[in-house]
N, C-alpha and C positions, 0 to 999 in steps of 0.2 A: 583553425578550422577543424583539425582532426580531434581535439578534445571536444567540440561541439558535436562533432558526428558520434564519437563516443558516448557522450552524455545524453544525446538525443536517442541512441540505440538502447542504451542503459535504461532510459526513462520509459521508453515505448516496451521493453522487455518487463520492465516492473508493473507497468500498466496492464499489460495484458497477464501478467501472472496473478494481479490483483482483480482481474475482472473474471476469473474463474471460480465465481462464487457458485455454492448450492441452489438448487432449485427453489428450496424453503428457507428464504432469508429470514422468515419471522423466526426460527428457532436456532439459525447458526449465521449470523451476518459477516463473520470472519472469513476474508479470501481463503478459497481452498490451496492446500499445498499443491506446488506443481511437480510434476515428475522430472526429476534429475537427469540430465544426460550421462550416459555410460562414465564419462570422464569430464566431471563439471570442472570449469576452470575456478582458481580462488576468487576470481572478482565476482563471478555470479553467486558463489556461496556467501561471499561479503555482502553483496547486494540484497540478497533474499534474507539473511540474518538481519542487517539494518532495517528492511522492510517490515519484517515481523516486528522487531523491536519499537520502530515508530508506530505500528498499528497498536501493540499493547499498551504502550504510553497513552497515546491519545485516546484510546477507549478507556482507559483508567482515570481519564481527567486531567492529565498532566500537560502542563504547556510544554509546547517545544515550537523552536523558531530560530532564525538566524542569530538571535541575540542570548539564546540558551545554550548550554552545553549540549552536545551531542550524546546520544545513549551509546554506552561502551562498544555495542555490536557496529556502531557507524564510524567509529574513531578511524578506520582503514581508507573511508571514502574521502575523496576531496570535496571541500566544501559545496561545490556547484553539483556534484553528484549527490550528496545528502540532502541539499534543498530541492533536487527534482525528485527525490524520493519521499521526502516530507510533503510535497506538493502533491504527488501521486496517490499516496494514502489518503491525504486530506480528502482529495477530489472523490477517492472512491469511498470513503466513509460518508461523505455529503450524499453522494448518489445512492447510496445503500438508505440513509435516513429518509431520502426523497420517495425512494421505492417502497419503503414500508409504509410511509404516511399515506401514499397513495392506495395501498393495499389496504389500509385500515380504514379509509374513506369508502372504498368500494364495500368492504365488509360491512361497514355500518349502513349504508344505502340499501343493502339487500335484507337487512333485519327489519 
């Protein structure tokens, strides 16, 4: 039960960190860096490094999943935490792509 609560909290924190995108997604769809607390916990640093590594690999077209090796930055995370991170980043990339498509459609309709 505690693992699920911790995993859910970590997943929520990662999702919140990933949704802090700039207002101009067309120029930089990468999630903005979050402000680190004064004394960050090692697990928060590992989670953010893993999230960044997953984002980098997915945007470079590399395949990631349960059957592929974790990025080196994610080795310290448990499998369920890594998969939660992978899901959160994938969902955010999908949302960014949908938002960009909607913006492109609006721009084309105005021309």
